[in-house]
PDB file of N, H, CA, C and O in Angstrom:
ATOM      1  N   MET A   1    -103.447  66.101 -83.562  1.00  0.00           N
ATOM      2  CA  MET A   1    -103.308  67.276 -82.499  1.00  0.00           C
ATOM      3  C   MET A   1    -104.349  68.359 -82.525  1.00  0.00           C
ATOM      4  O   MET A   1    -104.805  68.850 -83.558  1.00  0.00           O
ATOM      5  N   ASN A   2    -104.617  68.621 -81.553  1.00  0.00           N
ATOM      6  H   ASN A   2    -104.247  68.223 -80.714  1.00  0.00           H
ATOM      7  CA  ASN A   2    -106.156  69.516 -81.064  1.00  0.00           C
ATOM      8  C   ASN A   2    -105.331  71.119 -81.438  1.00  0.00           C
ATOM      9  O   ASN A   2    -104.268  71.465 -80.923  1.00  0.00           O
ATOM     10  N   GLU A   3    -106.011  71.815 -82.300  1.00  0.00           N
ATOM     11  H   GLU A   3    -106.874  71.533 -82.718  1.00  0.00           H
ATOM     12  CA  GLU A   3    -105.165  73.196 -82.445  1.00  0.00           C
ATOM     13  C   GLU A   3    -105.963  73.862 -81.110  1.00  0.00           C
ATOM     14  O   GLU A   3    -105.473  74.895 -80.655  1.00  0.00           O
ATOM     15  N   GLU A   4    -106.839  73.462 -80.642  1.00  0.00           N
ATOM     16  H   GLU A   4    -107.237  72.622 -81.011  1.00  0.00           H
ATOM     17  CA  GLU A   4    -107.180  74.426 -79.408  1.00  0.00           C
ATOM     18  C   GLU A   4    -106.324  74.377 -78.343  1.00  0.00           C
ATOM     19  O   GLU A   4    -106.087  75.374 -77.661  1.00  0.00           O
ATOM     20  N   LEU A   5    -105.665  72.920 -78.070  1.00  0.00           N
ATOM     21  H   LEU A   5    -105.858  72.110 -78.625  1.00  0.00           H
ATOM     22  CA  LEU A   5    -104.832  72.784 -76.908  1.00  0.00           C
ATOM     23  C   LEU A   5    -103.381  73.527 -77.495  1.00  0.00           C
ATOM     24  O   LEU A   5    -102.945  74.435 -76.787  1.00  0.00           O
ATOM     25  N   VAL A   6    -102.749  73.247 -78.528  1.00  0.00           N
ATOM     26  H   VAL A   6    -103.103  72.510 -79.104  1.00  0.00           H
ATOM     27  CA  VAL A   6    -101.810  74.086 -79.209  1.00  0.00           C
ATOM     28  C   VAL A   6    -101.783  75.562 -79.045  1.00  0.00           C
ATOM     29  O   VAL A   6    -100.738  76.180 -78.839  1.00  0.00           O
ATOM     30  N   ALA A   7    -102.992  76.132 -79.145  1.00  0.00           N
ATOM     31  H   ALA A   7    -103.841  75.630 -79.312  1.00  0.00           H
ATOM     32  CA  ALA A   7    -102.973  77.591 -78.862  1.00  0.00           C
ATOM     33  C   ALA A   7    -102.975  77.915 -77.161  1.00  0.00           C
ATOM     34  O   ALA A   7    -102.319  78.790 -76.596  1.00  0.00           O
ATOM     35  N   ASP A   8    -103.816  77.039 -76.605  1.00  0.00           N
ATOM     36  H   ASP A   8    -104.349  76.329 -77.064  1.00  0.00           H
ATOM     37  CA  ASP A   8    -103.857  77.110 -75.160  1.00  0.00           C
ATOM     38  C   ASP A   8    -102.291  77.266 -74.724  1.00  0.00           C
ATOM     39  O   ASP A   8    -101.810  78.271 -74.200  1.00  0.00           O
ATOM     40  N   ILE A   9    -101.726  76.284 -74.989  1.00  0.00           N
ATOM     41  H   ILE A   9    -102.117  75.468 -75.414  1.00  0.00           H
ATOM     42  CA  ILE A   9     -99.980  76.005 -74.577  1.00  0.00           C
ATOM     43  C   ILE A   9     -99.187  77.247 -74.672  1.00  0.00           C
ATOM     44  O   ILE A   9     -98.518  77.780 -73.787  1.00  0.00           O
ATOM     45  N   TRP A  10     -99.411  77.694 -76.143  1.00  0.00           N
ATOM     46  H   TRP A  10     -99.955  77.261 -76.862  1.00  0.00           H
ATOM     47  CA  TRP A  10     -98.483  78.983 -76.441  1.00  0.00           C
ATOM     48  C   TRP A  10     -99.027  80.183 -75.847  1.00  0.00           C
ATOM     49  O   TRP A  10     -98.301  81.177 -75.879  1.00  0.00           O
ATOM     50  N   THR A  11    -100.292  80.291 -75.250  1.00  0.00           N
ATOM     51  H   THR A  11    -100.881  79.483 -75.224  1.00  0.00           H
ATOM     52  CA  THR A  11    -100.654  81.442 -74.758  1.00  0.00           C
ATOM     53  C   THR A  11    -100.378  81.389 -73.370  1.00  0.00           C
ATOM     54  O   THR A  11    -100.300  82.394 -72.663  1.00  0.00           O
ATOM     55  N   LEU A  12    -100.204  80.026 -72.905  1.00  0.00           N
ATOM     56  H   LEU A  12    -100.268  79.210 -73.480  1.00  0.00           H
ATOM     57  CA  LEU A  12     -99.753  79.816 -71.133  1.00  0.00           C
ATOM     58  C   LEU A  12     -98.316  79.980 -70.952  1.00  0.00           C
ATOM     59  O   LEU A  12     -97.906  80.404 -69.871  1.00  0.00           O
ATOM     60  N   LEU A  13     -97.347  79.634 -72.079  1.00  0.00           N
ATOM     61  H   LEU A  13     -97.680  79.290 -72.957  1.00  0.00           H
ATOM     62  CA  LEU A  13     -96.027  79.840 -71.892  1.00  0.00           C
ATOM     63  C   LEU A  13     -95.662  81.240 -72.522  1.00  0.00           C
ATOM     64  O   LEU A  13     -94.677  81.721 -71.962  1.00  0.00           O
ATOM     65  N   LYS A  14     -96.125  81.946 -73.423  1.00  0.00           N
ATOM     66  H   LYS A  14     -96.925  81.555 -73.877  1.00  0.00           H
ATOM     67  CA  LYS A  14     -95.627  83.306 -73.842  1.00  0.00           C
ATOM     68  C   LYS A  14     -95.268  84.063 -72.757  1.00  0.00           C
ATOM     69  O   LYS A  14     -94.063  84.303 -72.671  1.00  0.00           O
ATOM     70  N   PRO A  15     -96.007  84.515 -71.882  1.00  0.00           N
ATOM     71  CA  PRO A  15     -95.854  85.534 -70.813  1.00  0.00           C
ATOM     72  C   PRO A  15     -94.621  85.375 -70.019  1.00  0.00           C
ATOM     73  O   PRO A  15     -94.181  86.324 -69.370  1.00  0.00           O
ATOM     74  N   PHE A  16     -93.958  84.062 -70.039  1.00  0.00           N
ATOM     75  H   PHE A  16     -94.315  83.290 -70.566  1.00  0.00           H
ATOM     76  CA  PHE A  16     -92.862  83.701 -69.171  1.00  0.00           C
ATOM     77  C   PHE A  16     -91.612  83.696 -70.057  1.00  0.00           C
ATOM     78  O   PHE A  16     -90.554  83.501 -69.458  1.00  0.00           O
ATOM     79  N   LEU A  17     -91.542  83.916 -71.669  1.00  0.00           N
ATOM     80  H   LEU A  17     -92.401  84.074 -72.156  1.00  0.00           H
ATOM     81  CA  LEU A  17     -90.668  84.089 -72.239  1.00  0.00           C
ATOM     82  C   LEU A  17     -89.945  85.489 -72.374  1.00  0.00           C
ATOM     83  O   LEU A  17     -90.613  86.524 -72.391  1.00  0.00           O
ATOM     84  N   ASP A  18     -88.597  85.501 -72.467  1.00  0.00           N
ATOM     85  H   ASP A  18     -88.055  84.661 -72.453  1.00  0.00           H
ATOM     86  CA  ASP A  18     -88.159  86.808 -72.635  1.00  0.00           C
ATOM     87  C   ASP A  18     -88.752  87.525 -73.643  1.00  0.00           C
ATOM     88  O   ASP A  18     -89.158  86.911 -74.630  1.00  0.00           O
ATOM     89  N   LYS A  19     -88.863  88.605 -73.578  1.00  0.00           N
ATOM     90  H   LYS A  19     -88.534  89.104 -72.777  1.00  0.00           H
ATOM     91  CA  LYS A  19     -89.610  89.469 -74.661  1.00  0.00           C
ATOM     92  C   LYS A  19     -88.604  89.460 -75.753  1.00  0.00           C
ATOM     93  O   LYS A  19     -89.126  89.558 -76.864  1.00  0.00           O
ATOM     94  N   LYS A  20     -87.137  89.358 -75.754  1.00  0.00           N
ATOM     95  H   LYS A  20     -86.713  89.278 -74.852  1.00  0.00           H
ATOM     96  CA  LYS A  20     -86.510  89.562 -76.959  1.00  0.00           C
ATOM     97  C   LYS A  20     -86.343  88.169 -77.878  1.00  0.00           C
ATOM     98  O   LYS A  20     -85.833  88.098 -78.996  1.00  0.00           O
ATOM     99  N   GLN A  21     -86.907  87.113 -77.102  1.00  0.00           N
ATOM    100  H   GLN A  21     -87.321  87.171 -76.194  1.00  0.00           H
ATOM    101  CA  GLN A  21     -86.676  85.610 -77.607  1.00  0.00           C
ATOM    102  C   GLN A  21     -87.999  85.151 -78.064  1.00  0.00           C
ATOM    103  O   GLN A  21     -88.072  84.015 -78.534  1.00  0.00           O
ATOM    104  N   VAL A  22     -89.339  86.082 -77.968  1.00  0.00           N
ATOM    105  H   VAL A  22     -89.280  87.004 -77.587  1.00  0.00           H
ATOM    106  CA  VAL A  22     -90.491  85.675 -78.144  1.00  0.00           C
ATOM    107  C   VAL A  22     -90.474  85.036 -79.748  1.00  0.00           C
ATOM    108  O   VAL A  22     -90.730  83.842 -79.900  1.00  0.00           O
ATOM    109  N   GLU A  23     -90.153  85.916 -80.938  1.00  0.00           N
ATOM    110  H   GLU A  23     -89.944  86.886 -80.815  1.00  0.00           H
ATOM    111  CA  GLU A  23     -90.210  85.524 -82.043  1.00  0.00           C
ATOM    112  C   GLU A  23     -89.583  84.295 -82.283  1.00  0.00           C
ATOM    113  O   GLU A  23     -90.165  83.414 -82.917  1.00  0.00           O
ATOM    114  N   LEU A  24     -88.330  84.135 -81.792  1.00  0.00           N
ATOM    115  H   LEU A  24     -87.857  84.850 -81.278  1.00  0.00           H
ATOM    116  CA  LEU A  24     -87.490  82.856 -82.077  1.00  0.00           C
ATOM    117  C   LEU A  24     -88.279  81.684 -81.397  1.00  0.00           C
ATOM    118  O   LEU A  24     -88.307  80.660 -82.081  1.00  0.00           O
ATOM    119  N   ALA A  25     -88.949  81.623 -80.145  1.00  0.00           N
ATOM    120  H   ALA A  25     -88.925  82.454 -79.589  1.00  0.00           H
ATOM    121  CA  ALA A  25     -89.555  80.848 -79.680  1.00  0.00           C
ATOM    122  C   ALA A  25     -90.729  80.442 -80.129  1.00  0.00           C
ATOM    123  O   ALA A  25     -91.199  79.337 -79.861  1.00  0.00           O
ATOM    124  N   ALA A  26     -91.423  81.514 -81.018  1.00  0.00           N
ATOM    125  H   ALA A  26     -91.040  82.412 -81.236  1.00  0.00           H
ATOM    126  CA  ALA A  26     -92.604  80.947 -81.623  1.00  0.00           C
ATOM    127  C   ALA A  26     -92.209  80.230 -83.121  1.00  0.00           C
ATOM    128  O   ALA A  26     -92.987  79.395 -83.582  1.00  0.00           O
ATOM    129  N   GLU A  27     -91.261  80.507 -83.684  1.00  0.00           N
ATOM    130  H   GLU A  27     -90.629  81.185 -83.309  1.00  0.00           H
ATOM    131  CA  GLU A  27     -90.578  79.742 -84.605  1.00  0.00           C
ATOM    132  C   GLU A  27     -90.180  78.383 -84.495  1.00  0.00           C
ATOM    133  O   GLU A  27     -90.098  77.459 -85.304  1.00  0.00           O
ATOM    134  N   LYS A  28     -89.937  78.514 -83.188  1.00  0.00           N
ATOM    135  H   LYS A  28     -90.003  79.265 -82.531  1.00  0.00           H
ATOM    136  CA  LYS A  28     -89.188  76.963 -82.601  1.00  0.00           C
ATOM    137  C   LYS A  28     -90.495  75.908 -82.090  1.00  0.00           C
ATOM    138  O   LYS A  28     -90.535  74.680 -82.017  1.00  0.00           O
ATOM    139  N   TYR A  29     -91.549  76.987 -81.769  1.00  0.00           N
ATOM    140  H   TYR A  29     -91.516  77.984 -81.827  1.00  0.00           H
ATOM    141  CA  TYR A  29     -92.725  76.064 -81.219  1.00  0.00           C
ATOM    142  C   TYR A  29     -93.474  75.360 -82.618  1.00  0.00           C
ATOM    143  O   TYR A  29     -93.970  74.234 -82.635  1.00  0.00           O
ATOM    144  N   VAL A  30     -93.421  76.328 -83.788  1.00  0.00           N
ATOM    145  H   VAL A  30     -93.018  77.243 -83.774  1.00  0.00           H
ATOM    146  CA  VAL A  30     -93.945  75.897 -84.878  1.00  0.00           C
ATOM    147  C   VAL A  30     -93.222  74.668 -85.450  1.00  0.00           C
ATOM    148  O   VAL A  30     -93.903  73.692 -85.766  1.00  0.00           O
ATOM    149  N   ASP A  31     -91.960  74.650 -85.595  1.00  0.00           N
ATOM    150  H   ASP A  31     -91.407  75.442 -85.338  1.00  0.00           H
ATOM    151  CA  ASP A  31     -91.146  73.754 -85.790  1.00  0.00           C
ATOM    152  C   ASP A  31     -91.418  72.391 -85.046  1.00  0.00           C
ATOM    153  O   ASP A  31     -91.672  71.389 -85.714  1.00  0.00           O
ATOM    154  N   THR A  32     -91.372  72.346 -83.774  1.00  0.00           N
ATOM    155  H   THR A  32     -91.166  73.160 -83.231  1.00  0.00           H
ATOM    156  CA  THR A  32     -91.841  71.134 -83.174  1.00  0.00           C
ATOM    157  C   THR A  32     -93.185  70.678 -83.249  1.00  0.00           C
ATOM    158  O   THR A  32     -93.453  69.491 -83.064  1.00  0.00           O
ATOM    159  N   LEU A  33     -94.359  71.834 -83.598  1.00  0.00           N
ATOM    160  H   LEU A  33     -94.142  72.799 -83.748  1.00  0.00           H
ATOM    161  CA  LEU A  33     -95.646  71.092 -84.187  1.00  0.00           C
ATOM    162  C   LEU A  33     -95.617  70.541 -85.082  1.00  0.00           C
ATOM    163  O   LEU A  33     -96.348  69.562 -85.228  1.00  0.00           O
ATOM    164  N   ILE A  34     -94.523  71.068 -86.299  1.00  0.00           N
ATOM    165  H   ILE A  34     -93.929  71.864 -86.180  1.00  0.00           H
ATOM    166  CA  ILE A  34     -94.667  70.046 -87.520  1.00  0.00           C
ATOM    167  C   ILE A  34     -93.694  68.760 -87.334  1.00  0.00           C
ATOM    168  O   ILE A  34     -93.770  67.761 -88.050  1.00  0.00           O
ATOM    169  N   ASP A  35     -92.876  68.906 -86.394  1.00  0.00           N
ATOM    170  H   ASP A  35     -92.814  69.718 -85.813  1.00  0.00           H
ATOM    171  CA  ASP A  35     -91.931  67.560 -86.033  1.00  0.00           C
ATOM    172  C   ASP A  35     -93.208  66.435 -85.677  1.00  0.00           C
ATOM    173  O   ASP A  35     -93.353  65.318 -86.175  1.00  0.00           O
ATOM    174  N   TYR A  36     -94.080  67.117 -84.647  1.00  0.00           N
ATOM    175  H   TYR A  36     -93.963  68.024 -84.243  1.00  0.00           H
ATOM    176  CA  TYR A  36     -94.985  66.051 -84.066  1.00  0.00           C
ATOM    177  C   TYR A  36     -96.252  65.535 -85.172  1.00  0.00           C
ATOM    178  O   TYR A  36     -97.030  64.641 -84.842  1.00  0.00           O
ATOM    179  N   GLY A  37     -96.314  66.047 -86.166  1.00  0.00           N
ATOM    180  H   GLY A  37     -95.682  66.774 -86.434  1.00  0.00           H
ATOM    181  CA  GLY A  37     -97.034  65.711 -87.348  1.00  0.00           C
ATOM    182  C   GLY A  37     -98.313  66.639 -87.692  1.00  0.00           C
ATOM    183  O   GLY A  37     -99.256  66.188 -88.343  1.00  0.00           O
ATOM    184  N   MET A  38     -98.283  67.760 -87.284  1.00  0.00           N
ATOM    185  H   MET A  38     -97.517  68.126 -86.756  1.00  0.00           H
ATOM    186  CA  MET A  38     -99.261  68.799 -87.594  1.00  0.00           C
ATOM    187  C   MET A  38     -98.969  69.267 -88.896  1.00  0.00           C
ATOM    188  O   MET A  38     -97.878  69.601 -89.360  1.00  0.00           O
ATOM    189  N   ASP A  39    -100.288  69.243 -89.521  1.00  0.00           N
ATOM    190  H   ASP A  39    -101.174  68.971 -89.145  1.00  0.00           H
ATOM    191  CA  ASP A  39    -100.046  69.837 -91.200  1.00  0.00           C
ATOM    192  C   ASP A  39    -100.382  71.178 -91.293  1.00  0.00           C
ATOM    193  O   ASP A  39    -100.661  71.831 -90.288  1.00  0.00           O
ATOM    194  N   ASP A  40    -100.380  71.736 -92.623  1.00  0.00           N
ATOM    195  H   ASP A  40    -100.154  71.205 -93.440  1.00  0.00           H
ATOM    196  CA  ASP A  40    -100.690  73.050 -93.071  1.00  0.00           C
ATOM    197  C   ASP A  40    -101.736  73.555 -92.684  1.00  0.00           C
ATOM    198  O   ASP A  40    -101.742  74.702 -92.237  1.00  0.00           O
ATOM    199  N   THR A  41    -103.063  72.662 -92.789  1.00  0.00           N
ATOM    200  H   THR A  41    -103.058  71.731 -93.152  1.00  0.00           H
ATOM    201  CA  THR A  41    -104.218  73.251 -92.668  1.00  0.00           C
ATOM    202  C   THR A  41    -104.356  73.215 -90.991  1.00  0.00           C
ATOM    203  O   THR A  41    -105.068  74.076 -90.475  1.00  0.00           O
ATOM    204  N   GLN A  42    -103.941  72.608 -90.465  1.00  0.00           N
ATOM    205  H   GLN A  42    -103.362  71.909 -90.884  1.00  0.00           H
ATOM    206  CA  GLN A  42    -104.000  72.516 -88.793  1.00  0.00           C
ATOM    207  C   GLN A  42    -103.574  74.009 -88.428  1.00  0.00           C
ATOM    208  O   GLN A  42    -104.186  74.884 -87.816  1.00  0.00           O
ATOM    209  N   LEU A  43    -102.324  73.995 -89.009  1.00  0.00           N
ATOM    210  H   LEU A  43    -101.827  73.284 -89.506  1.00  0.00           H
ATOM    211  CA  LEU A  43    -101.554  75.743 -88.746  1.00  0.00           C
ATOM    212  C   LEU A  43    -102.304  76.620 -88.992  1.00  0.00           C
ATOM    213  O   LEU A  43    -102.458  77.556 -88.208  1.00  0.00           O
ATOM    214  N   GLN A  44    -103.011  76.517 -90.248  1.00  0.00           N
ATOM    215  H   GLN A  44    -102.886  75.756 -90.885  1.00  0.00           H
ATOM    216  CA  GLN A  44    -103.979  77.744 -90.711  1.00  0.00           C
ATOM    217  C   GLN A  44    -104.976  77.900 -89.621  1.00  0.00           C
ATOM    218  O   GLN A  44    -105.215  79.030 -89.194  1.00  0.00           O
ATOM    219  N   ASP A  45    -105.469  77.041 -89.225  1.00  0.00           N
ATOM    220  H   ASP A  45    -105.274  76.124 -89.573  1.00  0.00           H
ATOM    221  CA  ASP A  45    -106.454  76.842 -88.108  1.00  0.00           C
ATOM    222  C   ASP A  45    -106.179  77.744 -86.823  1.00  0.00           C
ATOM    223  O   ASP A  45    -107.072  78.326 -86.207  1.00  0.00           O
ATOM    224  N   ILE A  46    -104.964  77.778 -86.532  1.00  0.00           N
ATOM    225  H   ILE A  46    -104.239  77.305 -87.032  1.00  0.00           H
ATOM    226  CA  ILE A  46    -104.309  78.328 -85.266  1.00  0.00           C
ATOM    227  C   ILE A  46    -104.169  80.152 -85.491  1.00  0.00           C
ATOM    228  O   ILE A  46    -104.000  80.969 -84.586  1.00  0.00           O
ATOM    229  N   LEU A  47    -104.295  80.427 -86.912  1.00  0.00           N
ATOM    230  H   LEU A  47    -104.433  79.763 -87.647  1.00  0.00           H
ATOM    231  CA  LEU A  47    -103.889  81.768 -86.971  1.00  0.00           C
ATOM    232  C   LEU A  47    -104.876  82.841 -86.554  1.00  0.00           C
ATOM    233  O   LEU A  47    -105.985  82.627 -87.045  1.00  0.00           O
ATOM    234  N   GLY A  48    -104.823  83.803 -85.886  1.00  0.00           N
ATOM    235  H   GLY A  48    -103.922  83.976 -85.487  1.00  0.00           H
ATOM    236  CA  GLY A  48    -105.385  84.703 -85.331  1.00  0.00           C
ATOM    237  C   GLY A  48    -105.455  84.641 -83.624  1.00  0.00           C
ATOM    238  O   GLY A  48    -106.177  85.366 -82.939  1.00  0.00           O
ATOM    239  N   ILE A  49    -104.633  83.716 -83.171  1.00  0.00           N
ATOM    240  H   ILE A  49    -104.047  83.127 -83.727  1.00  0.00           H
ATOM    241  CA  ILE A  49    -104.534  83.319 -81.547  1.00  0.00           C
ATOM    242  C   ILE A  49    -103.555  84.582 -81.177  1.00  0.00           C
ATOM    243  O   ILE A  49    -103.971  85.379 -80.335  1.00  0.00           O
ATOM    244  N   ASP A  50    -102.345  84.781 -81.740  1.00  0.00           N
ATOM    245  H   ASP A  50    -102.007  84.135 -82.424  1.00  0.00           H
ATOM    246  CA  ASP A  50    -101.314  85.803 -81.188  1.00  0.00           C
ATOM    247  C   ASP A  50    -100.331  86.152 -82.467  1.00  0.00           C
ATOM    248  O   ASP A  50     -99.791  85.338 -83.216  1.00  0.00           O
ATOM    249  N   LYS A  51    -100.249  87.629 -82.508  1.00  0.00           N
ATOM    250  H   LYS A  51    -100.688  88.291 -81.900  1.00  0.00           H
ATOM    251  CA  LYS A  51     -99.535  87.957 -83.582  1.00  0.00           C
ATOM    252  C   LYS A  51     -98.164  87.391 -83.675  1.00  0.00           C
ATOM    253  O   LYS A  51     -97.712  87.263 -84.812  1.00  0.00           O
ATOM    254  N   ASP A  52     -97.394  87.015 -82.622  1.00  0.00           N
ATOM    255  H   ASP A  52     -97.762  87.120 -81.698  1.00  0.00           H
ATOM    256  CA  ASP A  52     -95.917  86.356 -82.791  1.00  0.00           C
ATOM    257  C   ASP A  52     -96.169  84.902 -83.234  1.00  0.00           C
ATOM    258  O   ASP A  52     -95.328  84.372 -83.960  1.00  0.00           O
ATOM    259  N   LEU A  53     -97.130  84.301 -82.899  1.00  0.00           N
ATOM    260  H   LEU A  53     -97.814  84.732 -82.309  1.00  0.00           H
ATOM    261  CA  LEU A  53     -97.307  82.756 -83.397  1.00  0.00           C
ATOM    262  C   LEU A  53     -97.728  82.881 -84.840  1.00  0.00           C
ATOM    263  O   LEU A  53     -97.430  82.068 -85.715  1.00  0.00           O
ATOM    264  N   ASP A  54     -98.523  84.088 -85.027  1.00  0.00           N
ATOM    265  H   ASP A  54     -98.765  84.749 -84.316  1.00  0.00           H
ATOM    266  CA  ASP A  54     -99.018  84.113 -86.488  1.00  0.00           C
ATOM    267  C   ASP A  54     -97.889  84.393 -87.468  1.00  0.00           C
ATOM    268  O   ASP A  54     -97.730  83.771 -88.519  1.00  0.00           O
ATOM    269  N   TYR A  55     -97.102  85.410 -87.021  1.00  0.00           N
ATOM    270  H   TYR A  55     -97.231  85.915 -86.168  1.00  0.00           H
ATOM    271  CA  TYR A  55     -95.887  85.383 -88.072  1.00  0.00           C
ATOM    272  C   TYR A  55     -94.934  84.142 -88.304  1.00  0.00           C
ATOM    273  O   TYR A  55     -94.374  83.919 -89.378  1.00  0.00           O
ATOM    274  N   ALA A  56     -94.821  83.392 -87.211  1.00  0.00           N
ATOM    275  H   ALA A  56     -95.276  83.573 -86.339  1.00  0.00           H
ATOM    276  CA  ALA A  56     -93.774  82.102 -87.139  1.00  0.00           C
ATOM    277  C   ALA A  56     -94.882  81.248 -88.284  1.00  0.00           C
ATOM    278  O   ALA A  56     -94.343  80.776 -89.285  1.00  0.00           O
ATOM    279  N   ILE A  57     -96.123  81.099 -88.149  1.00  0.00           N
ATOM    280  H   ILE A  57     -96.560  81.483 -87.335  1.00  0.00           H
ATOM    281  CA  ILE A  57     -96.948  80.248 -88.810  1.00  0.00           C
ATOM    282  C   ILE A  57     -96.785  80.598 -90.320  1.00  0.00           C
ATOM    283  O   ILE A  57     -96.361  79.775 -91.131  1.00  0.00           O
ATOM    284  N   THR A  58     -97.086  81.653 -90.591  1.00  0.00           N
ATOM    285  H   THR A  58     -97.430  82.321 -89.931  1.00  0.00           H
ATOM    286  CA  THR A  58     -97.081  82.402 -91.938  1.00  0.00           C
ATOM    287  C   THR A  58     -95.654  82.107 -92.753  1.00  0.00           C
ATOM    288  O   THR A  58     -95.606  81.658 -93.898  1.00  0.00           O
ATOM    289  N   TYR A  59     -94.643  82.410 -92.026  1.00  0.00           N
ATOM    290  H   TYR A  59     -94.682  82.775 -91.096  1.00  0.00           H
ATOM    291  CA  TYR A  59     -92.971  82.479 -92.129  1.00  0.00           C
ATOM    292  C   TYR A  59     -93.121  80.779 -92.750  1.00  0.00           C
ATOM    293  O   TYR A  59     -92.877  80.478 -93.918  1.00  0.00           O
ATOM    294  N   TYR A  60     -93.499  79.958 -91.852  1.00  0.00           N
ATOM    295  H   TYR A  60     -93.697  80.203 -90.903  1.00  0.00           H
ATOM    296  CA  TYR A  60     -93.189  78.529 -92.164  1.00  0.00           C
ATOM    297  C   TYR A  60     -94.163  78.064 -93.249  1.00  0.00           C
ATOM    298  O   TYR A  60     -93.845  77.081 -93.918  1.00  0.00           O
ATOM    299  N   LEU A  61     -95.421  78.741 -93.498  1.00  0.00           N
ATOM    300  H   LEU A  61     -95.680  79.540 -92.954  1.00  0.00           H
ATOM    301  CA  LEU A  61     -96.187  78.448 -94.733  1.00  0.00           C
ATOM    302  C   LEU A  61     -95.655  78.973 -95.988  1.00  0.00           C
ATOM    303  O   LEU A  61     -95.800  78.311 -97.015  1.00  0.00           O
ATOM    304  N   GLU A  62     -95.072  80.065 -96.005  1.00  0.00           N
ATOM    305  H   GLU A  62     -94.955  80.603 -95.171  1.00  0.00           H
ATOM    306  CA  GLU A  62     -94.429  80.632 -97.110  1.00  0.00           C
ATOM    307  C   GLU A  62     -93.590  79.817 -97.429  1.00  0.00           C
ATOM    308  O   GLU A  62     -93.753  79.206 -98.485  1.00  0.00           O
ATOM    309  N   MET A  63     -92.264  79.522 -96.487  1.00  0.00           N
ATOM    310  H   MET A  63     -92.132  80.018 -95.629  1.00  0.00           H
ATOM    311  CA  MET A  63     -91.199  78.688 -96.813  1.00  0.00           C
ATOM    312  C   MET A  63     -91.591  77.240 -97.355  1.00  0.00           C
ATOM    313  O   MET A  63     -91.055  76.879 -98.402  1.00  0.00           O
ATOM    314  N   ASP A  64     -92.269  76.594 -96.873  1.00  0.00           N
ATOM    315  H   ASP A  64     -92.705  76.887 -96.022  1.00  0.00           H
ATOM    316  CA  ASP A  64     -92.929  75.338 -97.217  1.00  0.00           C
ATOM    317  C   ASP A  64     -93.350  75.565 -98.949  1.00  0.00           C
ATOM    318  O   ASP A  64     -93.008  74.752 -99.807  1.00  0.00           O
ATOM    319  N   GLU A  65     -94.007  76.603 -99.195  1.00  0.00           N
ATOM    320  H   GLU A  65     -94.284  77.264 -98.498  1.00  0.00           H
ATOM    321  CA  GLU A  65     -94.517  76.904-100.732  1.00  0.00           C
ATOM    322  C   GLU A  65     -93.187  76.923-101.669  1.00  0.00           C
ATOM    323  O   GLU A  65     -93.025  76.319-102.729  1.00  0.00           O
ATOM    324  N   VAL A  66     -92.287  77.774-100.996  1.00  0.00           N
ATOM    325  H   VAL A  66     -92.419  78.264-100.135  1.00  0.00           H
ATOM    326  CA  VAL A  66     -90.940  77.788-101.872  1.00  0.00           C
ATOM    327  C   VAL A  66     -90.387  76.265-101.835  1.00  0.00           C
ATOM    328  O   VAL A  66     -90.133  75.809-102.950  1.00  0.00           O
ATOM    329  N   ASP A  67     -90.191  75.523-100.885  1.00  0.00           N
ATOM    330  H   ASP A  67     -90.397  75.893 -99.979  1.00  0.00           H
ATOM    331  CA  ASP A  67     -89.597  74.453-100.992  1.00  0.00           C
ATOM    332  C   ASP A  67     -90.475  73.521-102.233  1.00  0.00           C
ATOM    333  O   ASP A  67     -89.873  73.006-103.175  1.00  0.00           O
ATOM    334  N   ILE A  68     -91.634  73.435-102.092  1.00  0.00           N
ATOM    335  H   ILE A  68     -92.123  73.853-101.327  1.00  0.00           H
ATOM    336  CA  ILE A  68     -92.558  72.929-103.094  1.00  0.00           C
ATOM    337  C   ILE A  68     -92.306  73.244-104.573  1.00  0.00           C
ATOM    338  O   ILE A  68     -92.232  72.383-105.449  1.00  0.00           O
ATOM    339  N   ASP A  69     -92.159  74.803-104.796  1.00  0.00           N
ATOM    340  H   ASP A  69     -92.219  75.502-104.084  1.00  0.00           H
ATOM    341  CA  ASP A  69     -91.887  75.350-106.045  1.00  0.00           C
ATOM    342  C   ASP A  69     -90.273  74.753-106.392  1.00  0.00           C
ATOM    343  O   ASP A  69     -90.026  74.269-107.497  1.00  0.00           O
ATOM    344  N   GLU A  70     -89.429  74.834-105.517  1.00  0.00           N
ATOM    345  H   GLU A  70     -89.630  75.227-104.620  1.00  0.00           H
ATOM    346  CA  GLU A  70     -88.085  74.438-106.016  1.00  0.00           C
ATOM    347  C   GLU A  70     -88.240  72.694-106.324  1.00  0.00           C
ATOM    348  O   GLU A  70     -87.570  72.151-107.203  1.00  0.00           O
ATOM    349  N   GLU A  71     -89.066  72.064-105.598  1.00  0.00           N
ATOM    350  H   GLU A  71     -89.610  72.505-104.885  1.00  0.00           H
ATOM    351  CA  GLU A  71     -88.985  70.686-106.121  1.00  0.00           C
ATOM    352  C   GLU A  71     -89.448  70.653-107.449  1.00  0.00           C
ATOM    353  O   GLU A  71     -88.669  70.022-108.164  1.00  0.00           O
ATOM    354  N   ASP A  72     -90.508  71.136-108.092  1.00  0.00           N
ATOM    355  H   ASP A  72     -91.140  71.649-107.511  1.00  0.00           H
ATOM    356  CA  ASP A  72     -90.758  71.323-109.102  1.00  0.00           C
ATOM    357  C   ASP A  72     -89.817  71.683-110.246  1.00  0.00           C
ATOM    358  O   ASP A  72     -89.953  71.307-111.410  1.00  0.00           O
ATOM    359  N   TRP A  73     -89.063  72.287-109.875  1.00  0.00           N
ATOM    360  H   TRP A  73     -88.952  72.593-108.929  1.00  0.00           H
ATOM    361  CA  TRP A  73     -87.805  72.535-110.916  1.00  0.00           C
ATOM    362  C   TRP A  73     -86.871  71.548-110.813  1.00  0.00           C
ATOM    363  O   TRP A  73     -85.998  71.695-111.668  1.00  0.00           O
ATOM    364  N   ASP A  74     -86.702  70.584-110.096  1.00  0.00           N
ATOM    365  H   ASP A  74     -87.411  70.466-109.402  1.00  0.00           H
ATOM    366  CA  ASP A  74     -85.779  69.394-110.096  1.00  0.00           C
ATOM    367  C   ASP A  74     -86.351  68.595-110.988  1.00  0.00           C
ATOM    368  O   ASP A  74     -85.562  67.990-111.713  1.00  0.00           O
ATOM    369  N   GLU A  75     -87.513  68.405-111.159  1.00  0.00           N
ATOM    370  H   GLU A  75     -88.154  68.897-110.570  1.00  0.00           H
ATOM    371  CA  GLU A  75     -88.383  67.152-112.467  1.00  0.00           C
ATOM    372  C   GLU A  75     -88.087  67.616-113.569  1.00  0.00           C
ATOM    373  O   GLU A  75     -88.478  67.063-114.597  1.00  0.00           O
TER     374      GLU A  75
END
C-alpha cells in the first residue's frame, strides 16, 4: 500500500469528521490499514503527517510491542 496515498486520504477526510471523533476515527483508520496488510515499517513512514494520525499509529505500534512481549512469556 502506498504511504503517500494513505496520508492523502486521511488529510482529505479529516476536515469532514466530527472534532470529538477525530481520535477514534484515526484509530479505526489505522486498524483498517493493518487489516489491509500495512506493516509497522510503512506505518512509521506515515508519521509526521498529522498529529491525530501520529497518535493512533504510535498507540498501535506500542500495543504491538506489548503483544510481542506477552508472546515471549508464553514460551
